[in-house]
C-alpha positions as CSV (number, residue, x, y, z in Angstrom):
1,M,-14.4,7.7,25.0
2,P,-14.0,11.3,24.8
3,V,-10.3,12.6,23.2
4,R,-7.8,13.1,26.0
5,P,-6.1,16.4,26.0
6,F,-2.4,16.4,25.0
7,P,0.3,17.6,27.2
8,A,1.3,21.2,26.2
9,L,4.2,20.9,24.0
10,V,7.3,22.7,25.5
11,T,8.9,24.6,22.4
12,S,11.9,25.8,23.7
13,A,13.4,22.1,23.9
14,L,12.5,20.7,20.3
15,T,12.5,24.1,18.5
16,L,15.2,24.0,15.9
17,T,17.0,26.4,14.2
18,L,16.3,25.6,10.3
19,T,18.6,27.4,7.7
20,A,17.0,27.9,4.6
21,L,18.5,25.3,1.6
22,P,18.6,26.5,-1.6
23,L,18.4,23.8,-3.7
24,A,21.3,24.9,-6.3
25,G,23.7,23.3,-4.0
26,T,22.2,19.8,-4.1
27,A,23.3,18.5,-7.6
28,S,27.0,17.5,-7.2
29,A,25.1,15.1,-4.4
30,R,22.7,13.1,-6.6
31,P,22.7,10.1,-5.5
32,A,23.6,7.5,-8.8
33,P,19.9,5.9,-10.3
34,P,17.7,3.5,-8.5
35,S,19.3,-0.8,-9.6
36,S,15.4,-1.0,-10.8
37,C,15.6,1.5,-13.3
38,S,18.7,0.2,-15.2
39,A,18.5,-0.9,-19.0
40,Q,18.3,-4.2,-18.2
41,A,15.6,-4.0,-15.8
42,I,13.3,-1.7,-17.7
43,E,13.5,-4.1,-20.7
44,A,13.3,-7.0,-18.3
45,A,9.8,-5.1,-17.4
46,P,6.7,-7.5,-18.0
47,K,4.9,-5.7,-20.9
48,D,1.8,-6.1,-19.0
49,G,3.2,-4.7,-16.0
50,P,3.2,-0.9,-15.3
51,D,5.4,1.4,-17.3
52,V,8.7,0.8,-15.6
53,K,10.5,3.0,-18.2
54,A,8.3,6.1,-17.3
55,L,8.7,5.2,-13.4
56,C,12.0,5.7,-14.2
57,A,12.0,8.8,-16.1
58,A,10.0,10.1,-12.8
59,L,12.7,9.6,-10.3
60,A,15.4,10.6,-12.9
61,G,17.5,13.3,-11.7
62,L,16.1,13.6,-8.4
63,P,16.5,16.0,-6.8
64,D,15.1,18.8,-8.8
65,N,12.8,21.3,-8.3
66,E,9.6,19.5,-7.6
67,A,10.8,17.0,-5.2
68,T,13.8,16.1,-3.0
69,A,13.4,12.2,-3.3
70,A,10.6,9.6,-4.1
71,L,9.4,6.3,-2.9
72,I,7.4,4.8,-5.4
73,R,5.8,0.7,-4.9
74,V,3.9,-0.8,-7.6
75,G,1.8,-4.4,-6.5
76,G,-0.8,-6.6,-8.6
77,K,-0.1,-8.5,-11.4
78,G,3.9,-6.8,-12.6
79,S,5.7,-5.9,-8.8
80,W,8.1,-2.7,-8.9
81,H,9.8,-0.6,-6.5
82,G,12.0,2.7,-6.8
83,S,13.4,5.0,-4.9
84,A,15.5,8.1,-5.7
85,G,16.5,11.6,-4.3
86,V,18.5,12.2,-1.0
87,R,17.9,11.6,2.3
88,D,18.5,14.6,3.5
89,L,19.9,17.7,1.0
90,R,22.2,18.6,3.7
91,T,24.3,15.9,3.5
92,G,23.2,14.6,0.1
93,A,22.6,11.0,1.1
94,P,20.8,8.6,-1.1
95,A,17.8,8.3,0.1
96,I,15.9,5.6,1.9
97,E,14.1,3.2,0.3
98,N,12.1,2.1,3.5
99,A,11.7,5.4,4.8
100,R,9.2,6.2,7.3
101,F,7.2,9.7,6.3
102,R,3.8,11.4,7.4
103,A,1.0,10.0,5.6
104,G,-1.5,12.8,5.8
105,S,-4.8,12.1,4.8
106,A,-4.0,8.5,4.1
107,T,-4.9,8.1,7.7
108,K,-8.5,8.8,7.0
109,I,-8.2,5.1,5.7
110,V,-7.5,3.5,8.9
111,T,-10.4,5.8,10.9
112,A,-13.0,4.7,8.4
113,A,-12.1,1.0,8.4
114,L,-12.3,1.1,12.4
115,A,-15.7,2.3,12.0
116,L,-16.9,0.5,9.4
117,Q,-15.7,-3.2,11.6
118,L,-17.3,-1.4,14.7
119,A,-20.6,-1.7,12.2
120,A,-20.2,-5.2,11.2
121,E,-19.4,-5.8,14.8
122,G,-23.1,-4.4,15.4
123,R,-21.4,-2.0,18.4
124,I,-22.2,0.7,16.1
125,S,-24.9,1.4,13.3
126,L,-24.0,3.7,10.5
127,D,-27.4,5.2,10.7
128,G,-26.9,5.9,14.4
129,T,-26.3,9.5,15.4
130,V,-23.4,11.8,16.9
131,Q,-25.7,12.7,18.9
132,Q,-26.8,9.0,20.0
133,Y,-22.7,8.5,20.3
134,L,-21.1,11.7,21.5
135,P,-24.5,12.9,23.5
136,G,-23.7,16.7,24.6
137,L,-21.1,17.4,21.8
138,L,-23.3,19.1,19.1
139,T,-25.7,21.7,20.5
140,K,-29.1,21.4,19.7
141,N,-29.2,23.7,16.5
142,F,-27.2,20.7,14.8
143,A,-30.0,18.1,13.2
144,P,-29.2,14.6,13.8
145,I,-25.6,13.7,11.9
146,T,-25.2,10.1,10.9
147,V,-22.1,7.5,11.2
148,R,-22.9,7.3,7.4
149,Q,-22.6,11.1,6.5
150,L,-18.9,11.3,8.9
151,L,-17.9,8.7,6.5
152,N,-18.2,10.1,3.5
153,F,-18.0,13.6,4.2
154,T,-22.0,14.4,4.5
155,S,-22.4,15.7,7.9
156,G,-22.6,19.4,7.5
157,L,-19.8,20.3,9.9
158,R,-18.1,23.0,9.0
159,P,-13.8,23.0,9.4
160,G,-12.7,24.0,13.1
161,A,-9.7,25.8,14.2
162,S,-6.4,25.7,12.4
163,L,-2.7,26.9,13.0
164,G,-3.2,28.3,9.1
165,E,-4.8,27.4,6.4
166,T,-0.8,27.7,4.0
167,T,2.7,26.1,4.6
168,E,4.0,29.7,4.7
169,E,1.3,30.6,7.7
170,M,1.8,27.4,9.5
171,Y,5.4,27.1,10.2
172,P,5.9,29.7,12.5
173,H,3.3,27.3,14.7
174,R,4.8,24.1,14.0
175,F,5.4,23.2,17.5
176,E,2.4,24.8,19.1
177,T,-0.5,22.4,20.1
178,L,-4.4,22.6,18.8
179,T,-6.2,19.5,20.8
180,P,-8.5,17.6,18.1
181,A,-11.2,18.6,21.2
182,E,-10.6,21.7,20.7
183,V,-10.6,21.4,17.0
184,V,-14.2,20.2,17.1
185,A,-15.4,22.8,20.3
186,S,-14.6,25.8,16.8
187,S,-16.5,23.7,14.6
188,V,-19.5,22.8,16.7
189,A,-19.5,27.1,18.1
190,K,-19.8,27.6,14.3
191,G,-23.0,26.1,13.8
192,P,-24.0,23.5,10.8
193,D,-24.0,24.2,7.2
194,P,-26.3,27.3,6.7
195,E,-27.3,26.1,3.0
196,Y,-27.5,22.4,3.4
197,R,-28.7,19.7,6.1
198,P,-26.6,16.6,6.8
199,G,-26.2,14.1,3.8
200,E,-27.1,16.8,0.9
201,R,-24.0,18.1,0.3
202,Q,-20.3,16.6,0.7
203,V,-17.5,18.7,1.3
204,Y,-13.6,17.3,2.2
205,G,-12.5,18.0,5.5
206,N,-10.9,17.1,8.4
207,I,-13.3,17.4,10.9
208,H,-15.5,14.8,10.1
209,Y,-12.6,11.9,10.7
210,T,-12.1,14.0,14.0
211,V,-15.7,13.2,15.2
212,L,-15.5,9.6,14.0
213,A,-12.3,8.7,16.2
214,M,-14.0,10.6,19.0
215,L,-17.1,8.5,18.6
216,I,-14.7,5.4,18.2
217,E,-13.0,6.1,21.5
218,R,-16.4,6.1,22.8
219,V,-17.9,3.3,21.8
220,T,-14.8,1.0,22.6
221,G,-13.8,2.5,25.5
222,D,-10.0,2.6,24.3
223,S,-7.7,4.8,22.5
224,Y,-7.6,5.4,18.6
225,A,-4.0,4.7,18.4
226,H,-4.6,1.4,20.4
227,Q,-7.4,0.1,18.3
228,A,-6.2,1.0,15.2
229,A,-2.7,-1.0,16.2
230,V,-4.8,-4.4,17.5
231,R,-7.2,-3.9,15.2
232,I,-5.1,-3.3,12.2
233,F,-1.5,-3.0,11.8
234,R,-0.8,-5.6,14.0
235,P,-2.9,-8.3,12.3
236,L,-1.2,-7.0,8.8
237,G,1.9,-7.1,10.0
238,M,2.2,-2.7,9.9
239,R,4.9,-2.7,12.4
240,H,6.4,0.5,10.8
241,T,2.9,2.5,11.2
242,S,2.3,4.7,14.2
243,F,1.0,8.0,15.7
244,P,3.1,10.4,17.2
245,A,3.3,10.3,20.9
246,G,0.9,13.6,21.4
247,P,2.0,16.8,20.2
248,D,6.2,14.8,19.4
249,P,6.9,16.5,16.0
250,R,9.3,14.2,15.3
251,I,9.6,11.4,12.7
252,H,11.3,8.4,14.7
253,G,13.2,5.5,13.4
254,P,14.9,5.9,9.8
255,H,13.7,8.8,7.5
256,N,14.3,10.8,4.5
257,R,14.1,14.6,5.3
258,G,11.3,16.8,4.3
259,F,12.1,20.5,2.7
260,E,9.4,22.9,1.3
261,R,9.5,26.3,-0.4
262,I,9.0,29.1,1.7
263,D,9.5,32.6,0.9
264,G,11.5,31.1,-2.6
265,E,13.7,29.4,-0.4
266,L,13.7,25.5,0.6
267,V,13.3,25.2,4.4
268,D,13.6,21.6,6.6
269,V,9.7,21.1,7.4
270,T,10.2,17.6,8.7
271,D,10.1,18.3,12.5
272,W,6.1,19.4,12.8
273,N,3.5,18.8,15.7
274,M,0.6,17.8,14.0
275,S,-1.6,16.3,17.0
276,D,-4.6,18.8,15.7
277,R,-4.2,16.4,12.5
278,W,-4.8,13.0,15.0
279,A,-7.2,10.7,12.9
280,A,-7.5,12.6,9.7
281,G,-4.1,13.1,9.3
282,D,-1.3,12.5,11.8
283,M,-0.2,8.4,10.9
284,I,3.3,7.9,10.2
285,S,3.8,4.9,8.2
286,T,5.9,3.0,5.2
287,T,5.4,2.7,1.3
288,A,5.5,-1.0,2.2
289,D,2.9,-0.9,5.2
290,L,0.6,1.2,3.8
291,E,1.0,-1.5,0.8
292,R,0.0,-4.1,3.4
293,L,-2.7,-1.9,4.6
294,L,-4.1,-1.0,0.9
295,V,-4.2,-5.1,0.3
296,G,-5.9,-5.5,3.3
297,V,-8.5,-3.3,3.0
298,F,-9.4,-4.2,-0.8
299,S,-9.4,-8.0,-0.1
300,G,-11.6,-7.8,2.7
301,R,-9.1,-8.9,5.2
302,V,-10.0,-5.7,7.1
303,V,-13.5,-4.7,6.8
304,P,-16.3,-7.3,5.6
305,E,-18.6,-6.9,3.1
306,P,-21.6,-5.6,3.2
307,Q,-19.7,-2.4,5.6
308,L,-17.0,-2.8,2.9
309,T,-19.0,-1.0,-0.2
310,E,-19.1,1.9,1.7
311,M,-15.6,2.3,1.5
312,F,-16.3,3.0,-2.2
313,A,-20.1,4.4,-2.4
314,V,-19.8,7.8,-4.0
315,P,-23.1,9.5,-2.1
316,D,-25.6,10.8,-3.9
317,A,-25.1,14.9,-2.8
318,V,-23.9,17.9,-4.5
319,D,-20.7,18.1,-5.2
320,A,-19.9,14.0,-4.1
321,T,-16.8,12.9,-6.1
322,M,-15.7,10.4,-3.0
323,G,-16.8,7.6,-1.2
324,A,-15.4,6.5,2.5
325,P,-12.7,7.6,1.9
326,F,-11.6,6.6,-1.5
327,S,-12.2,8.4,-4.6
328,P,-12.5,7.0,-8.2
329,F,-11.1,7.6,-11.2
330,K,-10.5,6.5,-14.7
331,L,-7.0,6.0,-15.8
332,N,-6.4,4.1,-19.2
333,G,-9.7,2.2,-18.8
334,R,-9.4,1.0,-15.4
335,T,-11.1,2.5,-12.5
336,V,-8.7,3.2,-10.3
337,W,-9.6,4.0,-6.2
338,A,-7.2,6.2,-4.9
339,K,-6.7,8.4,-1.6
340,T,-4.0,10.9,-1.1
341,G,-2.4,12.3,1.8
342,S,-0.5,15.5,2.1
343,R,1.8,17.4,5.1
344,P,4.9,20.0,5.1
345,G,7.5,18.3,3.3
346,Y,5.4,14.9,2.2
347,H,2.9,13.6,-0.3
348,T,1.3,10.1,-0.4
349,V,-0.7,8.6,-2.6
350,V,-2.7,5.2,-2.1
351,A,-4.5,3.7,-5.3
352,A,-4.9,0.3,-6.7
353,T,-7.9,-1.3,-8.8
354,R,-10.8,-2.9,-7.0
355,D,-9.9,-6.1,-8.0
356,L,-6.0,-5.9,-6.9
357,S,-4.3,-6.1,-10.3
358,R,-3.1,-3.2,-10.0
359,T,-1.6,-0.8,-6.9
360,V,0.4,2.1,-5.9
361,V,1.7,3.3,-2.6
362,Y,4.2,6.4,-3.0
363,S,5.5,9.2,-1.2
364,V,7.2,12.4,-2.7
365,N,9.1,14.6,-0.8
366,S,7.8,17.5,-2.6
367,T,8.5,21.3,-2.4
368,D,5.6,21.9,-2.7
369,A,3.5,18.9,-0.9
370,R,-0.1,20.6,-0.1
371,G,0.1,22.1,-3.8
372,D,-0.7,20.4,-6.9
373,G,-1.4,16.5,-6.0
374,E,-2.6,15.8,-10.0
375,A,0.6,16.8,-11.1
376,I,2.4,15.1,-8.4
377,A,0.4,11.9,-9.3
378,R,0.9,12.3,-13.0
379,R,4.6,12.3,-13.0
380,F,4.9,8.9,-10.3
381,A,1.6,7.4,-9.8
382,F,0.1,7.2,-13.0
383,P,2.6,5.0,-14.8
384,A,1.4,2.5,-12.8
385,F,-1.6,2.3,-14.5
386,N,-0.2,3.3,-18.4
387,R,-0.5,-0.4,-19.5
């Protein structure tokens, strides 16, 4: 089923007048440290669990120049969770630990899982092509592109249209609608990668998973969002995970507002139409729900073997560093598989060892969420694997 175009957004009804907010005015409104970071809790933390002292140090003092709030959830051997910061810089109200947030590219875990479920059911072949499943989508100058190449970012498709490359560029267009179909059409119009054939080079980007979701809709005859709900969210008990209705820019339910530094001042970037990101980055979730997703995927409950192997298979291709879609990292002698996600005001990490002996999910309301993700991870995620 082709992607259904979203209705146009009536921007005059939803546009908010947002006042730039300097961070200096919030210090007096800082909430108390989380109880999980009390001296007694730190002392009682198991020695073979996460480095609770370091995690609490990461949360200490929020909001600060790097983040206005943070939610961290550690699982496996030595579970721990904590939150700090503010729900809204205007009010100084404490951050909500079970808040919903934009999960960004962590959405790709769901999209990959749906495709691999369909492969396990024999409804698609990973060696089948886009040309086979979506006839007419690509022009004749494209070589055959397989489902596997979409999954592992080696399809050779070039990035499609966007509403800006940086948060500053995108911000004035935050209530405009660019449909996934328009994004794909603009990618196709650019033609294939001029230097590499499909499968030869890995280039991370949303376009691969946007086309993958179109393929999922065509094969199932159903919407991507409904397939995600019935195949993954409901079976795993992810009751607070969903996709916005088309161009709806709001996060419904309890959430901590996101702020980004634009032209030197903090600006509320919570309300934003992310519909062009769709199956590559439009999901809204919670840390508890993403932990359910992580455990469900890694344990084989969501995707069975041998298809599950594809999620961790780094292809033999130029510049390849990730599977479909997890990337391996070495931390304290462990191999940790992770997926990051970032949208203005929100930075997410979902990571675990393959045996689930240690997991971590966080959402950080970073003031530069699309900037240096490694610096954020070093502060809020690495301590979970320090022991």
